[in-house]
C-alpha positions in Angstrom: 157.8 -140.7 9.5 154.7 -142.3 10.7 152.5 -144.1 7.6 148.9 -143.4 7.3 148.2 -147.0 8.1 149.9 -147.2 11.2 148.0 -144.1 12.5 145.0 -145.8 11.3 146.1 -148.9 13.2 146.7 -146.6 16.6 143.2 -144.5 16.2 141.3 -148.1 15.9 143.3 -149.9 19.0 142.6 -147.1 20.8 139.0 -147.0 19.9 138.5 -150.9 20.9 140.5 -150.4 23.9 138.2 -147.9 25.4 135.3 -150.5 25.0 136.7 -153.8 26.3 137.7 -154.7 29.9 141.1 -155.3 28.3 142.9 -155.2 25.0 146.1 -155.6 24.8 149.0 -154.4 23.1 149.1 -155.3 19.0 146.0 -156.8 19.0 143.1 -156.2 16.3 139.7 -157.3 15.5 138.5 -156.8 12.2 135.1 -156.2 10.7 133.5 -158.4 13.9 129.5 -158.7 12.8 128.7 -158.4 16.2 130.3 -157.3 19.7 128.1 -156.9 23.0 128.4 -156.9 26.2 132.1 -155.8 25.8 132.8 -155.0 29.2 133.6 -158.6 30.0 136.3 -159.0 27.0 139.6 -159.7 27.7 142.4 -159.5 25.1 145.8 -160.1 25.7 148.6 -158.9 23.8 149.5 -159.5 19.9 145.8 -161.3 19.1 144.4 -161.3 15.7 140.5 -162.0 15.3 139.8 -162.3 11.7 136.6 -160.9 10.2 133.1 -161.6 11.2 133.2 -162.6 14.5 130.4 -162.8 16.8 131.7 -162.2 21.0 128.9 -161.9 23.0 129.1 -162.0 26.8 126.0 -162.1 28.4 125.6 -159.1 31.1 122.7 -158.9 33.4 121.7 -158.4 37.2 121.9 -162.4 37.8 125.0 -163.1 35.3 128.1 -161.9 34.5 129.5 -163.1 31.2 133.5 -163.2 30.4 135.3 -164.1 27.7 139.3 -164.4 27.9 141.3 -164.8 25.0 145.6 -165.4 25.6 148.0 -163.7 24.3 149.6 -164.7 20.9 145.8 -165.9 20.0 144.9 -166.2 16.2 141.1 -166.5 15.7 139.7 -167.2 12.0 136.8 -165.9 9.9 133.2 -166.3 11.3 134.2 -167.3 15.0 131.4 -167.4 17.4 131.9 -167.3 21.5 129.7 -166.5 24.1 129.4 -166.4 27.5 
């Protein structure tokens, strides 16, 4: 029997994967403060990004910002990254 927590994790992962350019297997983002330009965000497998992160990929006609976070990475509280 699959636990309620596991079902919730799979649904959240599926929803996040639809927003990002790549969202690896077993990865999770816990309660971000801001995610913008998510079509330029690439996250590898087994990545955990803790609460209050702010990740911004500037996407315009002149600029195509992209961020790559490799597999097996742990990102701690209040992380801020922009490209």
